[in-house]
N, C-alpha and C positions, 0 to 999 in steps of 0.2 A: 227564139234561137232555132235555127234549122241545122240539122247535122246530116252528114253522109256516112255515118258510122256503119249503118246496116249494109249499105252498098259496098263499102270497102271490106267490111268483115266477111260478107258472103263471097266476095272475090277470093279471099284467102282461106275459105272453108273454115272459118272460126265460128264457134258457137258463142252465144252471149256469155255463157259460163266460162269458157276458156279465155275470152278477152278479159273478163272480170278478174280471173285468177292472175293473169299476166300483169295487169295494171294495179292489182291490189285493192279491188273494191268488190262489193257484192253484185250478183247478177242483176238485182233490181236497179242498181245504179245505172248499169248499161241500158236496161230497158227504159228508164226515165230519160237518159241522154238521147237515146234514139227517138223518143217521142217528143223531144224538145221541152220536157217538163222540168229539167234540172240544168242549171248553169254550172259547169264544172269550174273548179279552181284552175289556175294557170298550169299548175303542176300536173293535174289530172288530164287536162286538155293536151298537154305536151306528151304525156305518156301514152295516151290513146292514139294520138296522131303518129307518134314514132312507131308504136306497135303495128299500126296499119300501114306503115311505109309511106306516110304522107305528111304534109305540113298542117299546122293548126288551121291555116286559112283554107286549105282544101277540104278539111273535115267540118269545120264549124263556120256558120254564117250568122253573125249577130245582127239582129233587126231591132228597130226601135218600136 
């Protein structure tokens, strides 16, 4: 899975820590999401996208 979390996060001047606090996860989870090493639950994907002012489809690209 590829994500555009870092791109959107930096546009909003959000740190990984701040994004994690807002969506209710640890900073490490955001790190793993940005690196494509963690597939989020639908709820987490929705919360991240909403916090970043985007849709799930704009943030996450699922690959086979």
